[in-house]
C-alpha positions in Angstrom: 175.7 173.0 96.2 173.8 169.7 96.4 170.2 169.6 95.3 167.3 167.6 96.7 163.7 167.0 95.8 160.7 165.7 97.7 159.1 162.4 96.9 155.3 162.3 96.1 154.5 161.1 99.6 151.5 163.3 100.5 148.1 163.9 99.1 146.3 162.5 96.0 149.5 162.0 94.0 151.0 159.7 96.7 151.1 156.1 95.4 153.8 153.5 94.9 154.0 153.8 91.1 154.5 157.6 91.3 157.1 157.3 94.1 159.1 154.9 91.9 158.8 157.1 88.8 159.9 160.3 90.7 162.8 158.5 92.5 164.2 157.0 89.3 163.8 160.2 87.3 165.4 162.3 90.0 168.4 160.0 90.0 168.6 160.2 86.1 168.5 164.0 86.3 171.4 164.1 88.7 169.6 165.2 91.9 171.7 164.5 95.0 168.9 163.6 97.4 165.3 162.5 97.8 163.3 163.7 100.8 160.1 163.0 102.7 158.3 164.6 105.6 156.2 163.4 108.5 152.5 164.1 109.3 150.7 161.7 111.5 147.0 162.8 111.1 144.7 165.5 109.8 142.6 166.6 112.8 139.0 167.5 111.9 138.9 170.1 114.7 142.6 171.1 115.1 143.8 172.4 118.4 146.8 174.0 116.7 146.8 176.1 113.6 149.2 175.5 110.7 151.5 178.5 111.0 148.5 180.7 111.5 146.2 179.1 108.9 144.3 175.9 108.2 146.1 172.6 107.9 146.6 171.7 104.2 144.3 169.0 102.7 147.4 167.1 101.4 148.0 166.0 105.0 144.9 163.9 104.9 146.8 161.2 103.0 150.4 160.5 104.1 152.8 157.6 103.5 155.1 156.8 106.4 158.5 158.5 105.9 160.9 155.7 106.7 159.0 153.0 104.7 158.7 155.4 101.8 162.5 156.0 101.8 163.1 152.2 102.1 160.9 151.6 99.1 162.7 154.4 97.1 166.0 152.9 98.1 165.1 149.6 96.4 164.5 151.4 93.1 167.6 153.7 93.1 171.4 153.2 93.6 173.0 156.6 94.1 170.7 159.3 95.4 170.7 160.0 99.2 167.5 159.5 101.2 166.5 162.1 103.8 163.8 162.9 106.3 162.6 166.4 106.7 161.7 165.9 109.4 160.9 163.0 111.9 159.2 164.4 115.0 161.3 163.2 118.0 158.4 163.1 120.5 156.6 160.4 118.6 159.4 157.9 118.9 161.3 155.6 121.2 165.1 156.2 120.4 166.1 152.5 120.7 163.4 151.4 118.2 164.0 154.3 115.9 167.7 153.9 115.9 167.3 150.3 114.7 164.8 151.2 111.9 167.2 154.0 110.7 170.2 151.7 110.8 168.3 149.1 108.8 167.5 151.8 106.1 171.1 152.9 106.1 172.3 149.3 105.6 169.7 148.4 102.9 170.5 151.6 101.0 174.3 151.1 101.3 174.8 154.2 103.4 172.6 156.8 101.7 170.5 157.9 104.7 170.3 161.5 106.0 168.2 161.9 109.2 166.3 165.2 109.7 164.8 165.7 113.2 162.4 168.2 114.6 160.1 168.6 117.6 156.7 168.9 116.0 154.0 171.5 116.5 150.6 169.8 116.5 148.9 169.2 119.9 146.6 166.7 118.2 149.5 164.6 117.1 151.1 164.8 120.5 147.8 163.7 122.1 147.6 160.8 119.7 151.1 159.6 120.6 150.7 160.1 124.3 153.3 162.9 124.4 153.3 166.5 125.4 154.4 169.8 123.8 155.9 170.7 127.2 159.4 169.5 128.0 160.1 168.5 124.4 163.5 170.2 124.3 165.1 168.4 127.3 163.7 165.1 126.1 165.0 165.7 122.6 168.5 166.3 123.9 168.5 163.0 125.7 166.9 161.2 122.8 169.7 162.3 120.4 172.3 161.1 122.9 170.7 157.7 123.0 170.5 157.4 119.2 174.1 158.4 118.8 175.3 156.0 121.5 173.5 153.1 119.8 175.0 154.0 116.5 178.6 154.3 117.7 179.0 152.1 120.8 179.0 148.3 121.5 178.0 147.3 124.0 175.9 150.4 124.6 174.4 151.6 127.9 172.4 154.6 128.8 170.6 155.8 132.0 168.9 159.1 131.8 165.9 161.0 133.0 163.7 159.9 130.1 165.3 156.8 128.7 166.9 153.7 130.1 169.0 151.2 128.1 170.6 148.3 129.9 174.1 147.4 128.8 173.5 145.6 125.5 174.9 144.7 122.1 172.9 146.2 119.4 173.9 145.3 115.8 174.3 146.0 113.0 175.6 149.5 113.0 175.0 152.0 110.2 177.1 151.9 107.1 178.1 155.5 107.5 180.6 156.3 110.1 180.4 157.5 112.8 176.7 157.6 111.9 174.3 158.9 109.3 174.4 162.7 109.1 171.8 164.4 111.4 169.9 167.4 110.2 167.9 169.6 112.5 165.1 172.0 111.6 165.4 174.9 114.1 164.4 178.5 114.4 164.1 179.4 118.1 167.4 180.1 119.9 167.2 177.0 122.1 166.4 174.8 119.1 169.3 176.3 117.1 171.6 175.7 120.1 170.5 172.0 120.0 171.3 171.9 116.3 174.7 173.5 117.0 175.4 170.9 119.7 174.1 167.7 118.1 173.6 168.1 114.3 175.7 167.7 111.2 173.5 170.1 109.3 171.0 172.9 110.1 167.9 172.8 108.0 165.9 176.1 107.9 162.6 176.0 106.0 161.2 178.8 103.9 163.4 181.6 105.3 164.2 184.7 103.2 167.8 185.0 101.8 168.5 187.7 104.4 167.3 185.4 107.2 169.3 182.5 105.7 172.5 184.5 105.8 172.0 186.1 109.3 170.8 182.9 110.9 173.6 180.9 109.4 176.1 183.2 111.0 174.2 182.9 114.3 174.1 179.1 114.3 177.8 178.9 113.3 178.6 181.0 116.3 176.6 178.6 118.5 178.6 175.7 117.0 181.9 177.4 118.0 180.5 178.1 121.6 179.6 174.4 121.8 183.3 173.5 121.2 182.8 172.3 117.7 184.3 173.4 114.4 181.8 175.8 112.7 182.8 174.5 109.3 181.6 171.0 110.3 177.9 172.2 110.4 176.4 172.2 106.9 173.5 174.5 105.9 170.6 172.7 104.1 167.9 175.2 103.0 164.5 173.8 102.2 161.8 175.7 100.3 158.2 174.8 99.5 157.5 176.1 96.0 154.1 177.4 95.0 153.9 177.7 91.2 151.1 180.0 89.9 150.1 180.6 86.2 150.7 184.3 86.5 153.3 186.4 88.4 152.3 187.6 91.9 152.8 191.1 93.3 155.3 192.4 95.8 153.5 190.9 98.7 154.0 187.3 97.5 155.6 184.7 99.6 159.2 183.7 98.9 159.4 180.9 96.2 155.8 181.5 95.1 154.5 183.0 91.9 155.4 182.3 88.3 158.2 180.0 87.3 160.3 182.9 86.5 159.8 184.5 89.9 160.6 181.2 91.6 163.7 180.9 89.4 164.8 184.3 90.6 164.3 183.3 94.3 166.2 180.1 93.8 169.0 182.0 92.1 169.2 184.3 95.2 169.3 181.3 97.5 172.2 179.9 95.5 174.1 183.2 95.8 173.8 182.8 99.6 175.8 179.5 99.1 174.1 177.0 101.3 175.6 173.5 101.2 172.3 172.0 100.1 169.1 173.2 98.5 166.0 171.0 99.0 162.8 171.7 97.0 159.3 170.6 98.0 156.6 171.1 95.3 153.8 169.4 97.3 151.9 172.6 97.9 151.7 173.7 94.2 148.2 172.9 92.7 149.6 171.0 89.7 151.7 168.7 91.9 148.6 166.8 92.9 148.9 164.7 89.7 151.8 162.5 88.6 152.3 164.5 85.4 152.5 167.8 87.3 154.9 166.4 89.9 157.2 165.0 87.3 157.1 168.3 85.4 158.2 170.3 88.5 161.0 167.7 89.0 162.3 168.6 85.5 161.7 172.3 85.8 163.5 172.7 89.1 166.5 170.7 87.9 166.8 173.2 85.0 166.6 176.1 87.5 169.5 174.8 89.7 
């Protein structure tokens, strides 16, 4: 099982010096991947709740995901560099394909591209996009990106995107293209992952959900005419470390270090291909010292 850790890209801890320290130390400790997320803005009067609650304060300060990974690539040599996730509606596929190709080239083939559809109406309003029709647009978006990465000359004429027959170079180092990860929970989104992705990326699910949903998405892969073994499972968890153990009603991967260690052990027993840990929402991770401490502690757990 490969293990990834998030870079200090959000909140008070986010600054170039800390990003370098965490990236280098993660590589020294033997982590397989470094990851970032995407948050465009922190609405003062949000139109969409954050999974039923307020939007976390750490989203007030966010470094761009692609530029952060490019910066980390310049200070590392081995560790992979992943997005969890880029929100498809915010982007033009031709421009994004070029940016991601550049990152894959500059990092010598270390990019992993996680995609999602987003959830914030405020962010969609700011980018001139809509929550409606996201799925069909995303399907076409992924086709364009894959075509650019694998074809020369490339041409695409669809409902949402037009690309005249063109030569677009360079191509990514990784062949046929950088691995595509997709965060998906709803049936249609999971079907999209089964059709287009190299890895399915559930976030924060219980072990039982991880097991049952993995079986479900693998079945969708087979129905799409692909080899189910070709789809990897990359489970991501946001840890919330507390000084004292929490009771039975605690959220998964929250509580004392020992409780979180037990949860991670249970996830490992479920045998995902990859485990990705994000410490951003733990109180102590808002300092460089705390973030680096979690980096060390999680490595010991896994």
